[in-house]
Every structure is written in C-alpha cells, then in structure tokens.
C-alpha positions in Angstrom: 46.4 -68.6 -24.1 44.6 -69.9 -27.2 44.4 -73.3 -29.0 44.1 -75.1 -25.6 43.2 -78.8 -25.8 43.4 -79.8 -22.1 40.9 -82.6 -21.5 38.1 -82.0 -19.1 34.4 -83.0 -18.8 32.5 -80.9 -21.3 35.3 -80.4 -23.8 33.2 -82.0 -26.6 30.0 -80.3 -25.6 28.2 -78.2 -28.3 27.3 -75.6 -25.6 29.7 -73.5 -23.6 31.5 -75.5 -20.9 34.5 -74.8 -18.6 36.4 -76.1 -15.6 38.9 -75.0 -13.0 41.8 -77.6 -12.8 44.9 -78.0 -10.7 48.2 -78.8 -12.4 49.9 -80.9 -9.8 53.3 -80.9 -11.6 53.5 -77.1 -11.7 51.3 -76.5 -8.7 49.2 -74.0 -10.8 45.4 -73.4 -11.0 44.1 -73.4 -14.5 40.8 -72.3 -16.1 39.9 -74.0 -19.4 36.9 -73.9 -21.6 35.7 -75.6 -24.8 36.3 -72.4 -26.8 40.0 -73.3 -26.8 41.1 -70.7 -24.3 43.1 -71.2 -21.1 43.6 -68.7 -18.2 46.3 -69.2 -15.7 48.8 -67.3 -13.5 46.1 -65.6 -11.4 46.9 -62.8 -9.0 44.6 -62.1 -6.1 44.8 -58.7 -4.4 43.0 -59.7 -1.2 40.9 -62.8 -0.4 41.5 -65.9 -2.5 38.3 -67.1 -4.1 37.1 -70.7 -4.1 37.3 -72.8 -7.2 33.6 -72.2 -7.9 33.9 -68.4 -7.5 37.0 -68.3 -9.7 35.2 -70.3 -12.4 32.2 -67.9 -12.2 34.5 -64.9 -12.6 36.4 -66.5 -15.6 33.1 -67.5 -17.3 32.0 -63.9 -17.2 35.4 -62.8 -18.7 35.0 -65.4 -21.5 31.5 -64.0 -22.3 32.9 -60.5 -22.5 35.8 -61.7 -24.7 33.4 -63.5 -27.1 31.2 -60.3 -27.4 34.3 -58.2 -28.1 35.6 -60.7 -30.6 32.2 -60.7 -32.4 32.2 -56.9 -32.4 35.6 -56.9 -34.1 34.5 -59.4 -36.7 31.4 -57.4 -37.5 33.5 -54.2 -37.8 35.9 -55.8 -40.3 33.1 -57.5 -42.3 31.8 -55.6 -45.3 28.1 -54.8 -45.3 25.9 -56.7 -47.8 25.8 -55.3 -51.3 22.7 -53.3 -51.9 20.9 -52.5 -55.1 21.8 -49.1 -56.6 19.1 -47.1 -58.2 19.3 -44.0 -60.3 16.6 -41.5 -61.2 15.5 -40.9 -64.8 17.7 -38.5 -66.9 16.0 -38.4 -70.3 15.2 -35.0 -71.7 11.7 -34.3 -73.1 11.2 -33.5 -76.8 11.5 -29.7 -77.4 7.7 -29.2 -77.9 6.8 -31.1 -74.7 9.5 -29.4 -72.7 8.3 -25.9 -73.8 4.7 -26.8 -72.8 5.9 -28.2 -69.4 7.9 -25.0 -68.7 4.9 -22.8 -69.5 2.5 -24.9 -67.5 4.8 -24.9 -64.4 5.4 -21.1 -64.6 1.6 -20.5 -64.9 1.0 -22.7 -61.8 3.5 -20.7 -59.9 1.7 -17.5 -60.8 -1.7 -19.0 -59.9 -0.4 -20.2 -56.5 0.9 -16.8 -55.7 -2.5 -15.3 -56.4 -4.5 -18.1 -54.7 -2.9 -19.9 -51.7 -5.3 -22.8 -52.2 -3.6 -23.5 -55.5 -0.2 -24.2 -53.8 -1.2 -27.9 -53.4 -1.3 -28.2 -57.1 2.0 -26.3 -57.4 3.7 -28.8 -55.0 2.5 -31.7 -57.1 3.6 -30.0 -60.3 7.1 -29.2 -59.0 7.4 -32.8 -57.7 6.7 -34.1 -61.2 9.0 -31.6 -62.8 11.9 -32.5 -60.6 11.2 -36.3 -60.9 10.7 -36.3 -64.7 14.4 -36.5 -65.5 14.5 -33.3 -67.6 16.1 -30.8 -65.3 15.6 -28.0 -67.9 11.9 -27.9 -67.2 12.3 -26.5 -63.7 15.4 -24.4 -64.5 13.7 -22.7 -67.5 10.5 -22.2 -65.6 12.3 -20.3 -62.7 14.3 -18.3 -65.3 11.1 -17.4 -67.1 9.8 -15.9 -63.8 12.7 -13.6 -63.3 10.5 -10.5 -64.0 8.1 -11.8 -61.4 10.2 -12.3 -58.2 7.2 -13.3 -56.0 6.1 -16.2 -58.2 9.8 -17.2 -58.8 10.6 -17.3 -55.1 7.5 -19.4 -54.4 8.5 -21.9 -57.1 12.1 -22.2 -55.8 11.1 -22.5 -52.1 8.6 -25.3 -53.1 11.4 -27.2 -54.8 13.7 -26.7 -51.8 11.1 -28.0 -49.4 10.4 -31.1 -51.5 14.1 -32.0 -51.3 14.7 -31.0 -47.7 11.4 -32.4 -46.3 10.6 -35.5 -48.4 7.5 -37.6 -47.9 7.6 -41.3 -48.9 4.4 -43.2 -49.7 4.6 -46.9 -48.9 2.7 -49.6 -50.9 0.3 -50.0 -48.0 -0.7 -46.3 -48.3 1.2 -45.1 -45.2 3.3 -41.9 -45.5 6.6 -41.3 -43.7 7.9 -37.8 -43.4 11.6 -37.3 -43.3 14.2 -34.5 -43.1 17.3 -34.4 -45.2 20.5 -33.5 -43.3 24.2 -33.8 -44.2 27.7 -33.9 -42.9 29.9 -31.6 -45.0 33.3 -33.3 -45.8 36.5 -31.8 -47.2 39.5 -33.9 -48.1 42.7 -33.7 -50.2 43.6 -35.9 -53.1 47.1 -36.3 -54.7 45.6 -38.4 -57.5 43.1 -37.5 -60.2 39.4 -38.4 -60.0 37.1 -38.7 -57.1 34.9 -41.7 -56.1 31.5 -41.3 -54.5 30.1 -44.6 -53.2 31.4 -45.9 -49.8 29.5 -48.9 -48.4 31.2 -48.7 -45.0 29.5 -45.3 -44.3 26.5 -47.4 -43.1 28.4 -47.8 -39.9 28.1 -44.1 -39.2 24.4 -44.5 -38.6 24.7 -46.0 -35.1 27.4 -43.7 -33.8 25.7 -40.6 -35.2 22.3 -41.6 -33.8 23.9 -42.2 -30.4 25.9 -38.9 -30.4 22.8 -36.9 -31.5 20.7 -38.7 -28.9 18.1 -39.8 -31.5 15.3 -42.0 -30.1 15.6 -45.7 -30.8 12.1 -45.5 -32.3 13.2 -42.9 -34.9 14.9 -43.6 -38.2 18.3 -42.2 -39.0 19.8 -43.5 -42.3 23.1 -42.5 -43.8 23.6 -42.5 -47.5 26.7 -44.4 -48.6 26.6 -42.2 -51.7 28.3 -38.8 -51.1 27.7 -35.8 -53.3 30.6 -33.6 -54.5 30.3 -29.9 -55.3 30.6 -30.7 -59.0 27.9 -33.5 -58.9 25.4 -31.2 -57.3 26.1 -28.4 -59.7 25.7 -30.7 -62.7 22.1 -31.5 -61.8 21.3 -28.3 -59.9 20.5 -30.5 -56.9 17.3 -31.6 -58.6 18.1 -35.4 -58.6 18.1 -35.2 -54.7 14.3 -35.6 -54.9 14.9 -39.3 -55.6 17.2 -39.8 -52.6 14.6 -40.4 -49.9 12.4 -43.0 -51.8 15.5 -44.9 -52.8 17.0 -45.0 -49.3 13.5 -45.8 -47.8 13.4 -48.9 -50.1 16.7 -50.1 -48.7 18.8 -49.3 -51.8 21.7 -46.9 -52.5 21.2 -43.9 -54.8 23.4 -43.6 -57.9 23.7 -40.0 -59.1 25.8 -41.3 -62.0 26.1 -44.6 -63.8 28.2 -46.7 -61.4 30.1 -48.8 -64.0 31.2 -46.0 -66.3 31.9 -43.7 -63.3 34.1 -46.4 -61.7 36.0 -46.9 -65.0 36.6 -43.1 -65.3 37.8 -42.9 -61.7 40.2 -45.9 -62.1 41.7 -44.2 -65.2 42.0 -40.8 -63.5 43.5 -42.0 -60.3 46.6 -43.1 -62.2 47.4 -39.5 -62.8 48.8 -36.9 -60.4 46.3 -34.1 -59.8 46.5 -32.5 -56.3 43.1 -31.2 -55.4 40.9 -30.2 -52.5 37.5 -31.9 -52.7 34.3 -30.7 -51.0 31.5 -33.2 -50.6 28.4 -33.9 -48.5 27.3 -37.1 -46.7 23.5 -37.0 -46.7 21.4 -38.7 -44.1 17.6 -39.0 -43.5 15.9 -38.6 -40.1 12.3 -38.8 -39.3 10.8 -35.3 -39.1 11.3 -33.7 -35.7 13.8 -36.4 -34.5 16.7 -33.9 -34.2 15.7 -30.4 -32.9 18.1 -27.8 -34.1 19.0 -26.7 -30.6 20.0 -30.3 -29.7 22.0 -30.7 -33.0 24.1 -27.6 -32.3 24.7 -28.6 -28.6 25.8 -32.1 -29.6 27.7 -31.2 -32.8 31.2 -31.7 -31.3 30.2 -35.0 -29.8 28.8 -36.1 -33.2 31.9 -35.1 -35.1 34.2 -36.9 -32.6 32.2 -40.1 -32.9 31.7 -40.0 -36.7 35.1 -38.9 -37.9 37.0 -42.2 -37.3 34.3 -44.2 -39.0 34.1 -41.8 -41.9 37.8 -41.9 -42.4 37.8 -45.7 -42.4 34.9 -45.8 -45.0 36.6 -43.3 -47.3 40.0 -45.0 -47.0 38.6 -48.4 -47.9 37.6 -47.2 -51.3 39.9 -44.2 -52.2 43.2 -42.8 -51.3 43.1 -39.4 -49.7 45.4 -37.1 -47.7 43.8 -35.0 -45.0 40.1 -34.9 -44.2 37.9 -32.5 -42.3 34.3 -33.2 -41.2 31.9 -30.4 -40.4 28.9 -30.3 -38.1 25.7 -32.0 -39.1 23.1 -29.6 -40.4 19.8 -29.6 -42.4 20.5 -30.0 -46.1 20.5 -26.5 -47.4 22.3 -25.1 -44.3 24.9 -27.8 -44.7 25.5 -26.8 -48.3 25.8 -23.1 -47.4 28.1 -23.7 -44.4 30.3 -26.1 -46.3 30.8 -23.9 -49.4 31.4 -20.8 -47.2 34.1 -22.6 -45.2 35.6 -24.1 -48.4 35.7 -20.7 -50.1 37.3 -18.9 -47.2 39.9 -21.5 -46.6 41.1 -21.5 -50.2 41.0 -17.7 -50.4 42.8 -17.3 -47.1 45.6 -19.7 -47.9 46.1 -18.1 -51.4 46.2 -14.6 -49.9 48.6 -15.7 -47.2 51.0 -17.3 -49.7 50.9 -14.2 -52.0 51.4 -11.8 -49.1 54.3 -13.8 -47.7 56.1 -14.0 -51.0 55.4 -10.5 -52.3 55.3 -7.1 -50.8 52.4 -7.7 -48.4 48.6 -7.1 -48.4 48.6 -3.3 -49.0 49.9 -3.8 -52.5 47.4 -6.5 -53.5 44.1 -6.2 -55.3 41.6 -8.8 -56.5 39.8 -9.2 -59.8 36.9 -11.7 -60.1 35.4 -13.1 -63.3 32.3 -15.3 -63.2 32.7 -18.6 -65.0 29.3 -20.3 -65.8 30.9 -23.7 -66.6 32.2 -24.0 -63.0 29.3 -22.2 -61.2 31.7 -19.9 -59.5 34.1 -16.9 -59.8 37.8 -17.1 -60.6 39.6 -14.6 -58.3 42.9 -13.2 -59.6 45.3 -11.6 -57.1 47.7 -9.1 -58.5 49.8 -6.0 -57.6 48.0 -2.7 -57.8 48.2 -1.0 -61.1 49.9 -4.0 -62.7 48.7 -6.7 -65.0 50.8 -9.5 -63.7 48.6 -12.1 -61.9 50.2 -13.5 -58.8 47.7 -16.3 -58.0 44.3 -17.6 -58.9 41.7 -19.0 -56.5 38.1 -20.1 -57.0 35.0 -18.7 -55.2 32.1 -21.1 -55.7 28.4 -20.5 -55.7 26.3 -22.6 -53.2 24.7 -25.5 -55.1 21.0 -25.0 -55.4 18.0 -25.6 -57.6 18.5 -22.0 -58.6 22.1 -20.9 -57.6 22.3 -17.3 -56.4 25.2 -15.5 -58.1 24.5 -12.2 -56.4 24.7 -13.8 -53.0 28.1 -15.3 -53.8 29.3 -12.0 -55.0 28.2 -10.2 -51.9 29.9 -12.8 -49.7 33.2 -12.4 -51.7 33.0 -8.7 -51.4 32.5 -8.9 -47.6 35.3 -11.4 -47.2 37.9 -9.3 -49.1 36.7 -6.1 -47.4 37.5 -7.6 -44.0 41.0 -8.4 -45.4 41.4 -4.9 -46.7 41.9 -6.1 -50.3 40.1 -4.0 -53.1 37.9 -6.0 -55.4 36.7 -5.4 -59.0 34.7 -7.5 -61.4 35.8 -8.4 -65.0 32.8 -9.1 -67.2 33.6 -11.7 -69.9 32.8 -10.5 -73.4 31.1 -12.9 -75.7 32.1 -12.7 -79.4 
C-alpha cells in the first residue's frame, strides 16, 4: 500500500529506513519504510521468521521494487535531443564537375592497371562521395561502362567505403566500423512517411545482448531510418556521412528536418494506403559480430528488438502492421529486404488476380522499366488480351550503381517458378 505515513524512528531520515511494527488493535504485523510504502497481511508457508528476518526480507523487496520503478521511469522518459547533421548537397559547377568525373574515371583505370594506385583511388572515391555532388561518382561509373574491370573496381571501392567506414578522431586515432541494418516493412493508411525515431536508441541494448556483442565493443543504432525512396534519391551515396555523424554522438539527417516534417504533417492528413520498406542502420566495431553468430542468433535478435522498434515507430507515426527482418551487413540487408518486398507484393497481386479471374494458366505478365521509380511496373493480364487486370512494382536494389539486369533476372526467375510468361515492353521516347 502506498502513501503510508505511519510514524516510526527513521521516518524523516534522508536515507532509506524501515521498521516492523505490531498493530495491537488489529493484531497485525506491519512493515513500513520512509519511501511511503507499507507491507502487511503476510503469509508464511512454513517457519515463521523473526521480526529482524522479516524486516531483512522486506528491505530486499523494497530495493527490488525501487529498481523496477526506476526502470519503468527510464523506459517512459524520452532520450535527450541530439544534434542532427546533414551532409553537403551542393552540385559543382559544370566545368568542375566534368573535370572531377574525368579524373575519377582515370584513377579507376590506373588502379586497375597498378594495384599500388588503389590507395589513391580509395581517397578519390571518398572525396567524390563526400563532396555533395552525387553526379560525379554516377557519371564516372557510367563513363566506364565500356571498361567493366575499371567500373567494377570503382563501384566496389564505393561500396566498401560505405559498408566498412573508418572514422578519424581529433587525437589521430582511427576506429573501424561495419555498417549493418535491420530491414523493416510496415503499412500506412495515411500519406507521407516520417524517418526520425529517437526511441530507437533503446534498441541498442537489447540488440547487443541478443547478438552477444562484447561489452567492450560498440553497437550504435541510428534513430534515422532510410526508406527505399530516400536511398534511391541519393543512390546510397550520402551513407558515407553516417558513421562520422553517429561517432560524434549526433543523428544523421538525410533530408532537411523542418521542411521534411512539414511535408509529412501535411501528407498524413490524406488517405493513401501504402506498404513502406525501410532500413534501420546500426554501426558495430569491425569483427564484433561474426556472420555465423549473426545467423544463429537472428531469431533471438528479432524477438528482442521487435517490441522496442514498434514502440519507437508508434511514438512518432501511425502505422498498421510491421515486419522486421534479420540483421545483416548493409548491402546484404538491402538485397534481402528488397527481394522479400518484391516477392510479397507480386505474390499477393498474383493470388488476388488468380482468385478473381480464370486462374494462373490464363495470366501473363508484361514489365516496363520506369527510371523515375528505379523499378519495373509489372502488368498482369489475360493471354492474348490487352485488358490489364492488375499492376505491381518490382524494385531495383538500392545501390551506388543500381543493377537493372540483376533485377530483371530475379523477376524472370520468380515468374518462371509461378509458371507465368513474362515479356518486356520498352518505352519509346519521342
């Protein structure tokens, strides 16, 4: 019972004090403490303890209660507001951009011919990704299309800089990290999607415990999540800023927070049912999570993280159903998340069409690539007829250089398993 004011020696003490008393009128033994709590109506299964033993037992119970109470308070308290930092996004003047593109392409060719030059290529790619003009790297890798060896070297260098960032501290020390992610899919009845969830910081502890990360190793969750559209918009290049920002104790802002929030607040007033695919990035010290251990403990990690993730998302944004996928290194997480998302949407669409129409043998698919969405629009229709029964998207995996052919092969294999013929419609530009 709370709010107890029974007088006893130590009631006004600043430190914890307690006593076991006897209520003569009711013939009851009472335990009281200066925390305002009273315990009474004790039941003893066997031997009745002395008053001193009972007081010791109840003191231990009070300490446990206080720890539990503090844990609940900490869980409900919002984390302190952290500074949000964004990377530069200013494009270079045309002449400087052209020179930067040519120089980066030349360094890729030189590094392919001379392995010792790869150190210079790594520095050049880091500068290109960090400069704020994403066209420099994009145009350089496109310029190397006739030279697949040099192009692959350039692309893999950029991927490694994002997946295995190294942060230099002011004292000259270097910390090596790995970038991992938890793919997250959720439904929304309203329009707009928000991307910053401060309560995601609480996932750090449960995820580190579930994955058996050493207490001496760092595991930091990013409260900023990245949606499929956000990654495609910058071709994943702005992720190069994520590790330095998180290492500095700040949150990364892929978009301007104020204007993005205003856009979201306006869009959420509309009805726009949607399925959203996003990723929750987190940094770990290099080698802290061996891949074999991550796969073995994946289910435990999901069970521990899911309630905390749901609480964090629900505190900032209304959502319907949510599904969390196993933690994986960054590029594998992107690939597995998009593959699951594509197959889920295609499977549901095909099932609905087959149930309402004449069945799968009479259905064929036509896919048309749409550059503005970085994906294919798949139309399902009856064979030898022009009427479209349903549309569904098939997205490319976000990357510094998205692979359209890989997405097409994946779509072909998926529809082949379902026994649905597939053809491609090439858009004609006038």
